[in-house]
Every structure is written in C-alpha cells, then in structure tokens.
C-alpha positions in Angstrom: 69.3 17.0 -11.7 69.2 13.7 -13.8 68.1 12.0 -10.6 65.6 14.7 -9.8 64.1 14.2 -13.3 64.0 10.7 -13.0 62.1 11.1 -9.7 59.6 13.4 -11.2 59.0 11.0 -13.9 58.2 8.2 -11.9 56.1 10.2 -9.6 54.2 11.6 -12.6 53.7 7.9 -13.9 52.5 6.6 -10.4 50.0 9.4 -10.2 48.6 8.6 -13.7 48.2 4.9 -12.7 46.5 5.8 -9.3 43.9 8.0 -11.3 43.3 5.3 -13.7 42.8 2.5 -11.0 40.2 4.8 -9.3 38.4 5.5 -12.4 37.8 1.9 -13.0 37.0 1.3 -9.0 34.3 4.1 -9.7 32.8 2.5 -12.7 32.6 -0.7 -10.9 31.1 0.9 -7.9 28.6 2.8 -9.9 27.5 -0.5 -11.6 27.0 -2.3 -8.3 24.8 0.6 -7.2 22.7 0.6 -10.1 22.2 -3.2 -9.4 21.4 -2.8 -5.9 18.6 -0.4 -6.6 17.2 -2.7 -9.3 17.0 -5.5 -6.7 16.1 -3.2 -3.9 12.4 -3.9 -2.8 12.3 -0.5 -1.1 12.4 1.1 -4.4 9.1 1.1 -6.0 10.1 1.4 -9.4 13.5 -0.3 -9.5 15.2 1.8 -12.1 16.5 5.0 -13.4 14.1 5.5 -16.1 11.9 8.3 -16.9 8.4 7.7 -15.6 6.4 6.0 -18.6 9.2 4.3 -20.2 9.5 0.7 -21.4 11.1 -1.9 -19.2 15.1 -1.9 -19.3 16.4 -5.8 -19.3 19.2 -4.3 -17.4 17.0 -3.3 -14.7 15.5 -6.7 -14.0 15.4 -10.0 -16.2 12.1 -10.3 -18.0 10.0 -13.3 -17.5 10.6 -16.2 -19.4 7.3 -16.8 -21.1 6.0 -19.0 -24.0 5.3 -17.6 -27.5 1.4 -17.0 -27.2 -0.6 -15.9 -29.8 -4.2 -14.9 -28.8 -5.4 -14.1 -32.4 -6.5 -10.5 -31.3 -8.9 -11.5 -28.7 -9.8 -9.5 -25.7 -7.9 -10.3 -22.7 -10.4 -9.4 -20.0 -9.6 -8.0 -16.3 -12.6 -7.4 -14.2 -12.0 -4.7 -11.6 -14.0 -2.8 -9.1 -16.2 0.2 -9.6 -17.2 2.4 -6.6 -19.4 5.4 -5.6 -16.9 7.4 -4.6 -14.6 8.2 -7.6 -11.1 8.0 -5.9 -11.8 4.1 -4.9 -12.9 3.0 -8.3 -9.8 1.7 -10.1 -7.9 3.4 -12.7 -5.3 0.8 -13.5 -6.6 -1.0 -16.7 -9.2 1.3 -18.7 -7.2 3.4 -21.1 -8.4 3.5 -24.7 -5.9 6.2 -26.1 -3.5 8.6 -24.6 -5.0 11.8 -23.2 -2.1 13.7 -21.7 -3.1 12.3 -18.2 0.0 10.7 -16.8 -1.5 7.6 -15.1 -4.1 7.0 -18.3 -1.0 7.1 -20.9 1.1 5.1 -18.7 -1.8 2.5 -18.6 -2.3 2.7 -22.3 1.3 2.3 -23.0 1.7 -0.9 -20.5 -1.6 -2.2 -22.3 0.0 -1.7 -25.8 3.2 -3.5 -24.9 1.0 -6.4 -23.7 -1.3 -6.2 -26.7 1.8 -6.4 -29.1 3.4 -9.3 -27.0 0.0 -11.6 -27.0 -1.6 -10.3 -30.0 -4.7 -9.5 -27.7 -6.4 -6.4 -26.5 -6.3 -5.8 -22.7 -9.7 -4.7 -21.9 -11.2 -3.8 -18.6 -14.8 -4.7 -17.1 -15.3 -2.7 -14.2 -18.3 -3.7 -11.7 -19.6 -2.6 -8.7 -20.0 -6.2 -7.5 -17.1 -8.1 -8.6 -17.3 -11.2 -6.2 -20.9 -11.9 -7.4 -19.8 -11.5 -11.2 -17.0 -13.8 -10.4 -19.2 -16.4 -8.7 -21.8 -16.1 -11.4 -19.4 -16.9 -14.1 -17.5 -19.6 -12.3 -20.9 -21.3 -11.8 -22.0 -21.1 -15.4 -18.3 -22.0 -16.7 -18.4 -18.7 -18.7 -14.8 -18.0 -19.7 -15.5 -14.3 -20.5 -13.0 -13.0 -17.9 -9.2 -13.8 -17.8 -8.1 -12.0 -14.4 -9.5 -10.0 -11.5 -8.4 -7.5 -9.0 -10.0 -8.7 -5.8 -10.9 -6.4 -2.7 -8.8 -7.9 0.2 -11.9 -8.3 2.1 -13.5 -10.5 -0.7 -10.3 -12.7 -0.8 -11.7 -15.1 1.6 -14.9 -15.8 0.5 -13.7 -16.1 -3.3 -11.0 -18.5 -2.5 -12.9 -21.0 0.0 -15.6 -21.0 -2.3 -13.1 -22.4 -5.0 -13.6 -19.4 -7.3 -10.0 -18.4 -7.6 -7.0 -20.3 -8.9 -4.4 -21.3 -6.4 -1.0 -19.5 -7.5 1.0 -22.8 -7.6 -1.4 -24.1 -10.6 -0.4 -20.6 -12.5 2.6 -22.0 -14.3 4.2 -18.4 -15.6 3.6 -16.4 -12.3 7.1 -16.0 -10.5 6.1 -14.6 -6.7 9.8 -14.2 -6.1 9.9 -11.4 -8.7 10.0 -7.9 -7.6 6.7 -7.1 -9.1 4.9 -8.9 -6.4 4.5 -7.8 -3.0 6.6 -10.4 -1.0 5.1 -9.0 2.2 1.5 -9.8 1.0 2.6 -13.4 -0.2 4.1 -13.9 3.3 1.3 -12.4 5.1 -1.8 -13.7 3.4 -0.9 -17.2 2.4 -2.7 -20.0 4.1 -1.2 -23.3 4.9 1.3 -22.3 1.9 -1.7 -21.7 -0.5 -2.0 -18.2 -2.1 -5.0 -17.1 -4.0 -4.2 -13.2 -4.7 -1.1 -11.2 -4.4 -0.9 -7.4 -4.7 1.2 -6.8 -7.9 2.6 -3.7 -9.7 0.1 -4.2 -12.3 -2.4 -2.5 -9.8 -2.5 1.1 -8.3 -5.4 0.4 -6.1 -3.1 -1.2 -3.2 -1.1 1.6 -3.5 -3.8 4.1 -3.2 -5.1 2.2 -0.2 -1.9 2.3 1.9 -2.1 4.2 5.2 0.1 7.4 5.9 -0.3 10.6 7.8 -0.1 14.2 6.5 1.2 16.9 8.5 0.2 20.7 7.8 3.4 22.8 7.6 1.7 26.1 8.7 0.6 24.8 11.9 4.0 23.2 12.4 5.8 26.5 11.9 3.4 28.8 13.8 4.0 26.1 17.0 7.4 26.2 16.5 7.4 22.3 15.9 10.6 20.4 15.2 11.7 18.9 12.1 9.0 15.8 11.7 11.1 14.4 8.9 14.3 14.3 11.0 12.1 12.4 13.9 11.2 9.8 11.5 14.7 9.4 10.4 16.0 9.1 13.8 13.3 6.5 14.7 11.6 8.8 17.1 8.2 9.4 15.4 6.1 7.4 17.9 2.5 7.4 19.4 3.9 9.2 22.7 5.6 12.2 20.3 2.3 12.2 18.4 0.2 12.9 21.7 2.7 15.5 22.8 2.3 17.3 19.4 -1.5 16.9 19.5 -1.6 18.4 23.1 0.4 21.3 21.7 -1.8 22.4 19.2 -5.4 21.6 20.0 -7.5 24.7 21.1 -11.1 25.6 21.6 -11.1 28.0 19.1 -14.5 29.5 19.5 -14.4 29.4 23.4 -17.7 27.7 23.7 -16.3 24.8 25.9 -17.9 22.1 22.8 -15.3 20.2 20.9 -16.6 20.6 17.1 -15.5 21.0 13.9 -14.7 24.8 14.5 -11.8 24.0 16.7 -8.3 22.9 16.0 -6.8 19.5 16.9 -3.7 17.8 16.8 -5.2 14.7 14.7 -8.0 14.2 12.5 -9.0 10.6 12.0 -11.1 7.9 10.9 -12.4 4.7 12.6 -10.1 2.6 10.1 -7.2 4.6 11.9 -7.5 2.2 14.9 -6.3 -1.0 12.8 -4.0 0.9 11.0 -2.4 2.3 14.1 -2.3 -1.1 15.8 -0.7 -2.7 12.9 1.8 0.4 12.7 2.8 -0.3 16.2 3.4 -4.2 15.3 0.5 -5.8 16.6 -2.3 -7.5 14.5 -5.6 -9.1 15.0 -4.2 -12.2 13.5 -0.8 -13.8 12.9 0.4 -17.3 11.7 1.9 -20.4 13.3 4.9 -22.3 12.1 2.8 -24.1 9.5 1.3 -21.2 7.9 -1.9 -21.4 9.7 -3.8 -18.3 10.9 -3.9 -17.7 14.7 -5.4 -15.1 16.9 -3.0 -12.8 18.5 -5.3 -9.7 19.5 -5.4 -11.0 23.0 -1.6 -10.9 23.8 -0.4 -8.7 26.6 1.5 -6.3 24.2 -1.4 -6.1 21.9 -3.6 -5.0 24.8 -1.3 -2.6 26.0 -0.9 -0.6 22.7 -4.6 -0.8 22.4 -5.1 0.6 25.8 -2.7 3.6 24.7 -4.5 4.1 21.5 -7.7 4.5 23.0 -6.1 7.1 25.4 -5.0 9.0 22.6 -8.0 8.6 19.9 -10.8 8.7 22.3 -9.5 12.0 24.0 -11.8 14.7 22.2 -9.6 17.4 23.3 -6.8 16.5 20.9 -8.1 13.9 18.5 -11.3 14.6 16.4 -13.2 11.7 14.9 -14.4 12.9 11.6 -16.6 9.7 10.8 -18.4 10.2 14.4 -19.0 13.7 13.9 -19.7 14.2 10.1 -21.2 11.0 9.3 -24.7 12.1 10.5 -24.2 15.5 8.5 -24.9 16.5 4.8 -21.1 17.3 4.5 -19.8 13.8 4.9 -16.6 12.8 6.7 -14.2 13.1 3.7 -15.4 16.7 2.7 -15.4 17.6 6.4 -12.3 16.2 7.1 -10.4 17.8 4.3 -11.9 21.3 4.9 -10.8 21.1 8.7 -7.1 20.1 7.6 -7.1 22.7 4.6 -8.2 25.5 7.1 -5.3 25.0 9.5 -7.5 23.1 12.0 -5.6 20.0 12.0 -1.8 19.3 12.7 -2.0 15.7 11.4 -4.4 13.7 9.5 -4.5 10.0 8.8 -5.1 9.2 5.4 -4.9 6.3 2.5 -2.8 7.6 -0.2 -5.7 8.0 -2.5 -6.8 10.7 0.1 -3.7 13.0 -0.8 -5.5 13.7 -4.3 -8.0 15.7 -2.5 -5.4 18.0 -1.1 -4.0 18.9 -4.5 -5.7 22.6 -4.2 -4.7 23.1 -0.7 -2.8 26.5 -0.1 -0.9 25.6 2.8 1.9 23.2 2.3 1.8 19.7 3.9 4.4 16.8 4.1 3.8 13.2 4.4 4.7 10.6 7.2 4.6 7.0 7.8 2.2 5.8 10.6 3.9 6.3 14.0 5.7 3.5 15.8 4.9 2.3 19.2 8.1 3.2 20.8 11.6 4.0 19.7 12.8 0.4 20.4 10.3 -0.7 17.3 12.5 -1.5 14.4 10.4 -0.6 11.5 7.5 1.9 10.4 4.6 -0.2 9.2 1.7 0.8 7.2 -1.0 -1.3 6.3 -3.1 -1.8 2.9 -6.6 -0.9 3.9 -8.6 -4.2 3.6 -12.0 -2.4 2.4 -10.4 -0.9 -0.7 -6.9 -2.5 -1.3 -6.9 -5.1 -3.9 -4.9 -8.0 -5.1 -4.4 -9.7 -8.5 -5.9 -12.9 -9.0 -7.1 -15.4 -11.6 -10.8 -16.8 -11.8 -11.4 -20.4 -11.9 -13.3 -19.6 -15.0 -10.5 -18.4 -16.9 -10.2 -19.9 -20.2 -6.6 -21.0 -19.9 -4.6 -20.7 -16.7 -1.4 -20.7 -19.0 -2.6 -17.7 -20.7 -3.8 -15.9 -18.0 -0.7 -16.4 -16.0 1.6 -15.5 -18.8 -0.2 -12.2 -19.5 -0.6 -11.2 -15.9 3.2 -11.8 -15.3 4.3 -9.8 -18.1 1.7 -7.1 -17.4 3.2 -6.8 -13.8 6.8 -6.8 -15.1 6.0 -3.9 -17.4 4.0 -2.1 -14.9 7.0 -2.1 -12.7 8.8 0.2 -15.2 6.0 2.0 -16.6 2.9 2.2 -14.3 4.7 2.4 -11.1 7.2 5.2 -11.9 4.5 7.2 -13.4 2.3 7.0 -10.0 5.3 7.4 -7.6 7.5 9.9 -9.3 5.1 12.2 -11.3 1.7 11.9 -9.6 3.0 11.8 -5.9 6.2 13.5 -6.2 5.8 16.4 -8.8 2.1 16.8 -8.4 1.1 16.5 -4.5 4.0 15.8 -2.5 5.6 19.5 -2.2 9.1 18.8 -0.8 12.0 16.5 -1.4 11.8 14.9 2.1 8.3 13.6 1.3 10.0 11.5 -1.6 12.0 9.7 1.2 8.9 9.2 3.4 6.9 7.6 0.5 10.1 5.2 0.2 9.8 4.3 3.7 5.7 4.1 3.6 5.6 1.8 0.3 8.6 -0.6 1.3 7.2 -1.4 4.7 3.7 -2.3 3.9 1.9 -5.0 6.3 -1.2 -7.2 5.7 -3.2 -8.3 8.7 -4.4 -11.8 7.9 -6.9 -11.4 10.8 -8.3 -8.2 9.5 -8.3 -9.3 5.8 -10.1 -12.6 6.5 -12.0 -10.7 9.5 -12.2 -13.8 11.7 -15.2 -13.5 14.2 -15.5 -9.9 12.8 -12.9 -8.8 15.3 -11.3 -6.5 12.8 -14.5 -5.0 11.9 -15.4 -4.7 15.7 -12.5 -2.7 16.6 -13.5 -0.3 13.9 -17.0 -0.1 14.9 -16.0 0.4 18.7 -14.5 3.8 17.8 -17.8 5.2 17.0 -18.9 4.8 20.5 -15.5 5.2 22.1 -16.0 1.7 23.2 -12.8 0.5 25.4 -14.1 -2.9 26.2 -12.0 -4.9 23.9 -11.2 -7.8 26.3 -15.0 -8.5 26.9 -15.7 -8.2 22.9 -12.7 -10.7 22.5 -14.1 -13.1 25.2 -17.3 -13.0 23.2 -16.1 -13.5 19.9 -13.1 -16.0 20.2 -14.9 -19.3 19.9 -16.7 -18.0 16.7 -13.2 -16.5 15.4 -11.4 -19.8 16.0 -14.4 -21.6 14.4 -13.9 -19.3 11.5 -10.1 -20.1 11.1 -10.9 -23.6 11.1 -13.4 -23.5 8.6 -11.2 -21.4 6.4 -8.0 -23.7 6.5 -10.5 -26.8 6.0 -11.9 -25.5 2.6 -8.5 -24.2 1.4 -6.8 -27.6 2.3 -10.1 -29.3 0.2 -9.1 -27.3 -2.8 -6.9 -29.6 -5.3 
C-alpha cells in the first residue's frame, strides 16, 4: 500500500511539472508568434492593436529621431486632387474627428506628429502636383515639405532634379516595415531612390489591382470554391477563361454582344499590363547594376501576351467596358459597376478604390488576387496602377531635408499602426469585404505588390501602347516593339544619365 501511495505521489508530481513546462513553452511560443507577425511584411498593420490606436513599441521599435521643435509651423504635404473623387487623396487632410474611420485615423496620426515636432501637418491638394513642385523648386520657395507623387510623374520629377535622393534624407530608414520594400527594389535606378510607397499614404493601396467576383453567379452556375483555388495555387489564366466560357450568354438573343448580355469578365484597358505583371512578366526589368532594361520582347512575355489577347479580345466572354462605354454618357466606371451589380459579370478587374462603388450592392461579392499564368508560378502578383498610385517624396525645395525626413519617417511609422489598420480592418473587412475568406485574399494582394519599372517610367511609351492597343483589339505587339525599341532604349539611357549626374 505504501509503495502504491508513493508511486501515486510521484506520478502526480511528474504531471504537475509537465503541465508547468508546457505552460511556459506555450507562453514563449505565443511571444514568438507575436514577434513574427510584427515583422511579417505580409501583415499590413503588423500588430494586434485595434484600428486607430497609437503605435505599440513592442510591435516594432520606433525610429530613432532627433529632438526637433518647429515652433508651431505648418508642415506642408502636397497631394493630388482629381476630377473623380475616389482618386483624390484622403490621407492627410483632417481638421477634426467626424466619426468617419479614415478621417479620424488621419486626424489622430497627424495629431501625434504635431505633438512630437510642435508643428501642424497641413495638406495642399492640387490638380497639377508636378507643375507646382517644379515651380516652387525653380523659385526657391520653401513652402512645401513633402509630396506624394503619382508614379507616372516620378521619372520627370526625379530626372529634372526636383526631388531629393533618399540617401540624402538622414532619418529615413527604407529597411523599416512602413516602407514598401518591393517599391524600393523595383523603382530604384542605379541604386538611387527618389520616391517610395509608404504607410503614410492610402492612395498606393487604393491603386493596387485585384479582382472581384459575383457570388450569385458563382452559385447559379455551380462554380467551385474560388478561394480554395487561390489557396491551392490553381487560380490561373486558363481557369479564368474556363469559368468565363461557362457563364457568358447572349441574354437578349440578338446576336450582338453589348451591355445587355452576361460575361465572364468585365475589364478596362489597364487590365492588360496588370495581367501581364500578374503572370510575372513586365515591360521593363533591371540588370545586375540596377540599370533598367526592356524585357517585353522575351519569348515568355510574348507568349503571355498572346494568351492575354486570346482571352481579353474574345467579345463572347470578356467585355471591355472602356471600349463600349467611353463614347456614351454613362461612362465606363458607372457602366461597369451597373453590369456587375446587375449580375452580368462573374468577374470584374478593379483597383481597390473601385470596391467603394460596390458598397450598396445587394448581391454578395468576394475579392481575389490577379490570376497567375500557370500553376507552376510561385506567387500571385498585383501591380500598383501607375496612373493613380503614389509614392512619398521630399521636394528639393523643402526647407530642411533633416526636418522633412524626420517628420515623414515618424508619420509613416505611426501610420503603420493607426492609418493602415483602419483602412485594412475597418473599411475593407468590416464595411466592404463580406466574408472572412476575403480578408485572407487581401493579405495575399497587399503582400505581393509589384512595380513595373518599364511601365512606371514608360520607356518609349511601350507601357501606354499596351493599354491603348486594347481599344482597337490590336495584337501586333512585335511590330509595335520593333518600331519603339530604339526610342525606348534611348529613353533609358537618358534617364540613367540624368540620374547619375544628380549630386
């Protein structure tokens, strides 16, 4: 009996020790998981804090900045206005809290910056940002401190020595997670950087390309789980075409393919370069010295373009909304949204800001990344549209590079934990995206963004040509390339020469 009691006592003691060890291991694992998320570039906010809260030092170390007192002065950020409201920036101007999630997050972010530097963050929103920057730089006018430059304006402003090169900005750390590392890698020229996408802005996120799908049409046609396709790496161009063929129909039976019929895909001209990049091919790339080069004429790129022409130019399955609606009073944006909301498009190509137009849609929809070329392709890739996407930059006329770089770095840091979670969790997930799976799709979309250096700088207008050719269903890219190659190479040489000349 004593032996049995002794055995029971020892067994109980061993069990207690095992439980204690397991608990400690669980605590350590939880800490490791938290740290992993904090440094995971695929996590847009990088923390577990509620949207709109101030940054947590445990999430990622704050930038080491000097004590700067601006004596209550304005810190002016010039941003882009636009005739279409969804493409006007909303990431800086907030005079007070209004109850709007984005506005209030911008206000709280700005207030923290104001308090730290004894300044007032002020927005100057203009229609012609490049023109204003050039004018102020030429005049030596120090009335602006930072700028958000549209991607298509980056080449002009940097080569004309109107933007500061980032190596001269002492307090900006491009390795920090509030700067888009893919943007740094893709858009540097000969190791020099003049503008980078930052968590300070929302327009680069709004400009990120993606797809939405109509769940009613998916159910009506018995279409498989599209999220599972993405997870398994099977969301490809071939699968897109297969599903487009399944749902497309001449609704009114008149033999004419127009806006009264149903299609597999509703798309715009920008879809062409977006899909090309989604397949891992680009107008331009870079050599081992970080010098741009043309890669549009490679066998793989031409193979991808040939398939894209076969798919997008087939009017039975794909509807080019700009080609049809541009000449009409409806306009392509409203026309596209009407068709999708009326269940006449299974898929629709978008930039993320376009989702705002679907908030009142009765039919449920989901979000998907751009399809891959084939299952062997490793990642889903999304471009930031160069016409409306922006990068953060410091103009040469800024009063102090030291001050501007410190304020922008701190503003980007706070934005990672205040503005970005508000955009991602509250606006996209809670107000727009209508299922849990879409949240995972957004993680894929935002963590795999690409910038086509050939399209952003538009060497020889080849990027523009790819878009414009869709308006006439022109497939002659080889002849177009041959005509433009010399001017494109000359444009690259000129760009590099001017950038290397900048001190």
